[in-house]
C-alpha positions as CSV (number, residue, x, y, z in Angstrom):
1,X,0.1,0.0,-0.2
2,X,1.3,3.6,-0.9
3,X,1.7,5.8,1.9
4,X,-0.8,8.7,1.5
5,X,1.5,11.0,3.7
6,X,5.0,11.0,5.2
7,X,4.6,9.8,8.9
8,X,7.8,12.0,9.8
9,X,9.9,15.1,8.4
10,X,13.1,12.7,8.2
11,X,11.0,10.6,5.7
12,X,9.8,13.6,3.9
13,X,13.0,15.4,3.3
14,X,14.5,11.9,2.2
15,X,12.1,11.6,-0.4
16,X,12.4,15.2,-1.5
17,X,16.6,14.7,-1.7
18,X,15.9,11.4,-3.8
19,X,13.4,13.1,-6.2
20,X,15.8,16.2,-6.5
21,X,18.7,13.8,-7.6
22,X,16.8,11.4,-9.9
23,X,15.3,14.5,-11.9
24,X,19.3,16.4,-12.0
25,X,20.5,12.8,-13.3
26,X,18.0,12.9,-15.8
27,X,18.0,16.1,-17.3
28,X,21.1,17.9,-15.9
29,X,19.1,20.5,-14.5
30,X,18.0,22.0,-11.2
31,X,14.6,21.4,-10.3
32,X,11.9,24.1,-9.6
33,X,10.0,24.6,-6.8
34,X,6.9,24.2,-8.7
35,X,8.2,20.6,-10.3
36,X,9.1,19.6,-6.7
37,X,5.8,20.4,-5.2
38,X,4.0,18.2,-8.0
39,X,6.5,15.4,-7.4
40,X,5.7,15.3,-3.5
41,X,2.0,15.6,-3.9
42,X,2.2,12.9,-6.5
43,X,3.7,10.7,-3.8
44,X,1.9,11.8,-0.8
45,X,-1.4,13.3,-2.1
46,X,-3.0,13.5,1.7
47,X,0.5,15.4,3.0
48,X,-0.4,18.2,5.4
49,X,2.6,20.2,6.2
50,X,1.4,21.3,9.9
51,X,0.9,17.7,11.1
52,X,4.5,17.8,10.5
53,X,5.6,20.5,12.2
54,X,6.3,22.8,8.8
55,X,4.4,25.4,7.2
56,X,5.3,25.0,3.8
57,X,7.5,22.9,1.2
58,X,10.1,25.6,1.3
59,X,10.5,24.5,5.2
60,X,10.8,20.8,4.5
61,X,13.6,22.1,1.7
62,X,15.3,24.1,4.3
63,X,15.8,21.0,6.4
64,X,16.8,19.0,3.7
65,X,19.7,21.6,3.0
66,X,20.2,22.0,6.6
67,X,20.8,18.2,6.6
68,X,23.3,18.1,3.8
69,X,21.0,16.5,1.6
70,X,20.1,19.1,-1.3
71,X,21.5,22.7,-2.1
72,X,18.9,25.4,-2.5
73,X,20.3,28.1,-5.1
74,X,19.9,31.6,-4.3
75,X,21.1,33.2,-7.7
76,X,17.4,33.2,-8.7
77,X,14.2,34.9,-6.8
78,X,12.3,31.6,-7.2
79,X,13.2,28.0,-5.6
80,X,15.9,25.9,-7.6
81,X,17.7,22.9,-6.0
82,X,19.8,20.3,-7.2
83,X,22.1,17.4,-5.4
84,X,24.8,19.4,-4.7
85,X,26.7,22.8,-4.9
86,X,28.5,22.0,-8.1
87,X,25.5,22.9,-10.2
88,X,27.0,26.2,-11.5
89,X,24.6,27.9,-13.4
90,X,20.9,28.9,-13.3
91,X,18.7,27.4,-16.4
92,X,17.7,30.9,-16.8
93,X,21.6,31.5,-18.0
94,X,22.1,28.4,-19.6
95,X,19.2,26.1,-20.6
96,X,21.3,23.0,-20.4
97,X,22.2,23.4,-16.5
98,X,25.8,23.7,-16.5
99,X,28.2,26.2,-17.5
100,X,30.2,25.0,-20.6
101,X,33.9,24.5,-20.5
102,X,35.9,26.4,-23.3
103,X,36.6,24.0,-25.7
104,X,40.6,23.5,-25.4
105,X,40.2,22.7,-22.0
106,X,37.5,20.2,-22.9
107,X,40.1,18.8,-25.1
108,X,43.0,18.6,-22.7
109,X,40.9,17.2,-19.9
110,X,38.5,14.6,-22.2
111,X,40.4,13.4,-25.0
112,X,42.5,10.6,-23.5
113,X,44.0,9.7,-27.3
114,X,45.7,13.2,-27.5
115,X,49.4,12.4,-27.2
116,X,50.2,16.2,-26.7
117,X,50.8,17.6,-23.1
118,X,48.9,20.5,-21.9
119,X,49.9,23.0,-19.4
120,X,47.8,26.2,-18.2
121,X,49.6,29.4,-18.1
122,X,48.9,31.5,-15.1
123,X,50.2,34.8,-16.5
124,X,48.1,34.7,-19.7
125,X,45.2,32.0,-18.8
126,X,45.6,30.2,-21.8
127,X,46.4,26.5,-22.5
128,X,49.4,25.3,-24.2
129,X,49.5,22.1,-25.9
130,X,53.2,20.6,-26.6
131,X,54.0,17.6,-29.0
132,X,55.4,14.7,-27.2
133,X,58.5,15.1,-29.2
134,X,59.2,18.5,-27.5
135,X,60.7,17.0,-24.4
136,X,62.8,19.9,-23.6
137,X,59.8,22.4,-23.6
138,X,57.8,19.9,-21.5
139,X,60.6,19.7,-19.1
140,X,61.1,23.6,-19.0
141,X,57.5,23.9,-18.2
142,X,57.1,21.1,-15.7
143,X,59.6,23.0,-13.7
144,X,58.1,26.2,-14.0
145,X,55.8,27.8,-11.1
146,X,54.2,29.6,-13.9
147,X,52.5,26.7,-15.4
148,X,50.2,24.1,-14.7
149,X,50.5,20.5,-16.1
150,X,46.8,18.8,-17.0
151,X,46.5,15.2,-17.4
152,X,43.5,13.7,-18.9
153,X,40.7,12.2,-16.8
154,X,41.5,8.3,-17.1
155,X,39.7,6.4,-19.6
156,X,38.7,4.1,-16.7
157,X,37.0,7.1,-15.1
158,X,34.9,7.9,-18.0
159,X,34.1,4.5,-18.8
160,X,32.5,4.0,-15.3
161,X,30.4,7.3,-15.9
162,X,29.0,5.5,-19.0
163,X,28.1,2.5,-16.7
164,X,26.5,4.9,-13.8
165,X,24.6,6.9,-16.5
166,X,23.2,3.4,-18.0
167,X,22.1,2.3,-14.7
168,X,19.7,5.5,-14.9
169,X,18.3,4.5,-18.4
170,X,15.7,1.5,-17.4
171,X,15.1,1.0,-21.3
172,X,18.8,0.5,-22.0
173,X,20.6,-0.8,-19.0
174,X,20.2,-4.4,-19.8
175,X,21.5,-4.0,-23.5
176,X,25.3,-4.6,-24.2
177,X,26.7,-1.2,-24.5
178,X,30.0,-0.5,-26.4
179,X,31.9,0.6,-23.1
180,X,35.2,-1.3,-23.6
181,X,35.6,-1.3,-27.4
182,X,38.8,0.4,-29.0
183,X,36.9,3.6,-29.7
184,X,34.7,3.7,-26.8
185,X,34.3,7.5,-26.4
186,X,32.5,7.9,-29.8
187,X,30.9,4.5,-30.0
188,X,29.2,4.9,-26.8
189,X,27.4,8.5,-28.0
190,X,26.6,6.3,-31.3
191,X,25.0,3.4,-29.9
192,X,22.9,5.8,-27.9
193,X,21.7,7.5,-30.9
194,X,21.2,4.3,-32.7
195,X,18.8,3.1,-29.9
196,X,16.7,6.2,-29.7
197,X,13.6,3.9,-30.7
198,X,13.9,2.7,-26.9
199,X,15.3,5.7,-25.4
200,X,15.0,9.0,-27.2
201,X,16.1,11.6,-24.8
202,X,19.5,9.1,-23.8
203,X,21.8,10.7,-26.1
204,X,21.3,14.2,-25.0
205,X,20.9,13.2,-21.4
206,X,24.6,11.4,-21.6
207,X,25.9,14.8,-23.0
208,X,24.7,16.7,-20.2
209,X,25.6,13.9,-17.6
210,X,29.3,13.7,-18.9
211,X,29.5,17.7,-19.2
212,X,28.5,17.8,-15.6
213,X,30.8,15.0,-14.5
214,X,33.7,16.7,-16.5
215,X,32.9,20.1,-15.1
216,X,33.0,18.7,-11.5
217,X,36.3,17.2,-12.2
218,X,37.8,20.5,-13.8
219,X,36.3,22.5,-10.8
220,X,38.4,20.1,-8.3
221,X,41.6,20.6,-10.5
222,X,41.0,24.5,-10.3
223,X,40.8,24.5,-6.8
224,X,43.7,22.1,-6.1
225,X,45.9,24.4,-8.3
226,X,44.7,27.8,-7.3
227,X,43.3,28.3,-11.0
228,X,40.4,31.0,-11.2
229,X,37.5,29.0,-12.9
230,X,36.8,32.1,-15.1
231,X,39.7,31.0,-17.2
232,X,38.5,27.4,-17.7
233,X,34.6,28.0,-18.3
234,X,32.6,30.2,-20.9
235,X,30.7,32.7,-19.3
236,X,27.0,32.3,-18.6
237,X,26.5,34.3,-22.0
238,X,28.8,31.9,-23.8
239,X,31.2,34.9,-25.1
240,X,34.5,35.3,-25.2
241,X,34.9,35.7,-21.4
242,X,35.2,39.4,-21.2
243,X,32.2,39.5,-18.5
244,X,34.0,37.0,-15.9
245,X,37.5,39.3,-16.2
246,X,39.1,36.6,-18.6
247,X,41.2,38.1,-20.9
248,X,41.4,41.5,-19.8
249,X,45.2,41.6,-19.3
250,X,46.0,43.6,-22.9
251,X,49.5,42.3,-23.2
252,X,48.2,38.6,-22.6
253,X,45.3,39.0,-25.1
254,X,48.0,40.0,-27.5
255,X,50.3,37.0,-26.6
256,X,47.5,34.8,-27.2
257,X,46.5,36.2,-30.5
258,X,49.9,36.0,-32.0
259,X,50.2,32.6,-30.5
260,X,47.0,31.6,-32.6
261,X,48.4,33.0,-35.6
262,X,51.3,31.3,-35.5
263,X,49.5,27.8,-35.7
264,X,47.2,29.0,-38.6
265,X,47.3,27.5,-42.0
266,X,48.2,29.7,-44.8
267,X,44.7,29.3,-46.2
268,X,43.2,30.1,-42.5
269,X,45.5,33.3,-42.9
270,X,44.1,34.7,-46.0
271,X,40.7,35.0,-44.4
272,X,42.1,36.5,-41.6
273,X,40.7,40.4,-41.5
274,X,43.6,43.0,-40.2
275,X,43.7,46.6,-40.7
276,X,46.1,46.9,-43.5
277,X,47.9,49.7,-41.9
278,X,49.5,47.1,-39.6
279,X,50.5,44.7,-42.0
280,X,52.2,47.1,-44.6
281,X,54.8,48.0,-41.8
282,X,56.2,44.7,-42.3
283,X,56.7,45.1,-46.0
284,X,59.8,47.1,-47.5
285,X,59.4,49.2,-50.5
286,X,60.9,47.9,-53.6
């Protein structure tokens, strides 16, 4: 027989915490107060907050937060909750529920088959990829306090995320997923798309789930190495980071631009737009 009302506050807060976590694992987004209220009423149709010594749902959420079961985010006016404090952005700023990593940061942390060594430059706030053959440069950067080496997230850990994700997808968890194949990093996503008839939302949900786990890992790395997160994540608007203070150093910007140009192919350079007055200075008259 399904309980029509919780017998204790603890029972209610535990259910709320489980509902919030299930919602976040499924969608990658915070749960609003309205959505939470609907789930609670669906579980306990005869719920009377006053009988539990509470005035409203917000009181139960407050007790759940005090007990470390969830986090209420106060960067928005209405109620929004998540399983932990690592949910960085409100859905109003980013509908996917997380702040995206800069593309080069994602590659450095996620691409386990990239042979290059990656270093974070504390001065320019940029990432420096170094070919494995450049042993002298790697040694120099590794011994300098200015640079921080980045190791990719181990393949075994990323594969474990896949297994944990599948455990939340009822329609897929009994199927044989390509997690241990040589090209697992692309095969798994393709496999989810191929089984969209069984779980249409799985591929999108996996993308959000993985991004959240990677973001948590990168945030922990940044904290451990005293690196400002604004140097690693895009701003909530998805722009070049100027609103977060990233790239505010003019000299650092100039060095980053020159380094980028040095890596561009001739065809890419032909499409680059520069004021001609800066170009002609570097040519001698004949």
